[in-house]
Phi, psi and omega in degrees: 000154183285321183247320180273124172264200176294336180235044178088187178267113180237144176179186181295117185305123176065015169246277181286324186239113180254172171291331173303325175295319188291321182294320180292318176303307185296317178302308184293322173302312169308312183297307192300314183285322181296320178291331181263324187251339187095232179287133196236136178242124176235144178249145179225131174235173178206156166268200194278358183294139182316310179297350186297322176306307188305307180291329174303305183292325174304307183289330173297309175314301183298316181298311182291330176292344175251015171100007191271133171267121192253134173245130189257123171264354182050229192284119180203180185268158170302307181302337180291325178289319172296319180302303188293320171304316182288310179292319185267015170055041167285155185285331172195171177224156177229128174243131178262103186198154168240020166064241188270359178288167182291164186311324184286351175259144168220177176197172182229112177261142178239129181251139173282176184299335184268003180098002185255168179294144174310142178292147183306325190295324183280322181291330176297325176294321168304318181292316181304320180295314186303322183271015176073022186261357175222142178259141175228167174247145180273155172297156175230154173050234187289350181272359173297146187273181176225160180239143179213159184275149189226047183302333183289346175290325178290328180286326173300319176293327179288315182302318185293313189299323181290341183264004181285310183288151172270352184244135171296147171267012186288137185100345182256133176265117194238129164268139176229134176246111183262009169056024180049039185234207199289345182267008187290331180266352189249309195294309179303324180298312182303303184298326174294315176310321177276005169095004184285150165268105192260137175241104189257138178230151167069052179232036176227080182288148178229016183091337184238347189258009173309133185052004184289099180059036186203177176071197184284001177263343176219075189278359183301324181296314176301314179305308178298324174303309182299320174293314185293321188264350184066041179283151180291332181187161182217153177226133176252125178258165169268188186300323174256008172064031175260002176235152176212125170251151186247153177236122177290179186292349179260359179090017184260143175287130170244112190269190179298321176309305179306310185299326177290319177293317178300316187280325174300314176299316183305311183291325182292321175305335180260010190050042185240000178274108184304121181063021184044050194218141166234161181250132168227176177260178183283003170267356178292150188291135170306336171297325179286324175300311178301319180290319175296309178313319180289346177256006173079032177242128179283155178234105174267131186247139187244170167300162181291133180133130187293339178299317182284321174306312184298314178301326177290313183296316183293319184304311189253356175083020183298157182281321189209148171193168173171203185232161175311322182298351171101013172277095188244129177256117174259105195303322183296329192244344187208156174263355180217176175291139191224113177296318180288322174297318170311300180310316184294320178295313180298315175290325175305321180284323168304314179294317176304312190266006180051056188209162166295153178292326179298328176292334181287338178234025175289344171280354185267123169252107186275126185284147168302147182222135174226134180240124182232156173243136178234122184279119177218129181292315180258079189290317179299310179297329179284321180291338177272356183289128182298337178299315182299318184299316184296316183299313181295320179298318181296319178292313182299325175300324175293320181286332190044242181259021183248018174173177182211172174224137173235123168252121177216151173282137169296146179270348183245344188210160179280073189232135165258136181250128180252125178240131172236131169250132183208179183280344176218151181301329182298309185299320182294318180298308180304311181284325178298317178291330180296312192286322178301311182299320174303310180302320184285329178296308185296325177293317175304313184292345182271345189290000000 
């Protein structure tokens, strides 16, 4: 699609993504759903970016002009919008966020009535309207919509999270890094409700500091906090709190792969893991696959993107899946990745098993992994060249079952991503460079 990628319409504020886009998205969605459903209700949330207000008001203007009644949660998390859309029977939801990107980016995610990302079919129609290929009619007279605050929606979501654990968190010292993002008003409240002794950092957003040297993309500050304060565990979220990475009691990072391993093993021990299978992406570490196999757990892999993980989970009814980045979907509890929910489930397992987080992943040996990007104009042609396959086949023969290679195109820029896993960092670097050199050589020969 032209505007909407795997994670909504995202781009540089007032360059790639303008307020006019927001108005048009609101107008078309309002027109489309009002004509198919009649009276329509939509819920909107945003993260802490300064530009969020602009897009929020633009969406409201577009939606109400075509007859939609809009409920505003204001600053809240992406998973809360999914939850409220589904449970409070809104016709669709919208989240204004660029997730883990810097403040100068923003984005618009559209959620369907069941809490999943809106279908490509409808988003393609939105794009046609943005490009002036479709005409719509505005609402008239009493059919014009209205907007109202809906802060109680956020409270309902917090109450839902707080009732999930069967154990009290009392006596546990927990660090939370809110990335100066959407979780800053929610995460601490939830963990306080559960009885934890919370230590919170990066919970003072100013509209410009979201994800800035903090959160799940800069977890070193949380690692330092856990070690300095002697905490039992720490959790870092991203800007819209659909991701979570953990830090164990020793200050070591436990990423999304490890969290999937922990939860998969927990369910397997209780004969509750659907089809004895977890879902990951092709970027997940080979060490995870080997550790899961040792526990009798299969690992289905999808292309990179939580959209694909979610689709596989829904198709087969699997219990859990996600990405290294900390975007983990717990199928029993949510339709999307939820950072705060992830933190709750991880700590709940530690409490129930009466063990530390580090002990839960002690059986996993993570292989060194290196990812590099190579700028290539003719990506498809280069990736199809037999000379490149000869190079990768030769490396794979050397790696045998001690490593792997993943080559994939970027969905947003003319870049080929090369990922190599091997037994040593030196091997990763050597083989990545061999593949990069071959790609550049082929690319040059095609000019």
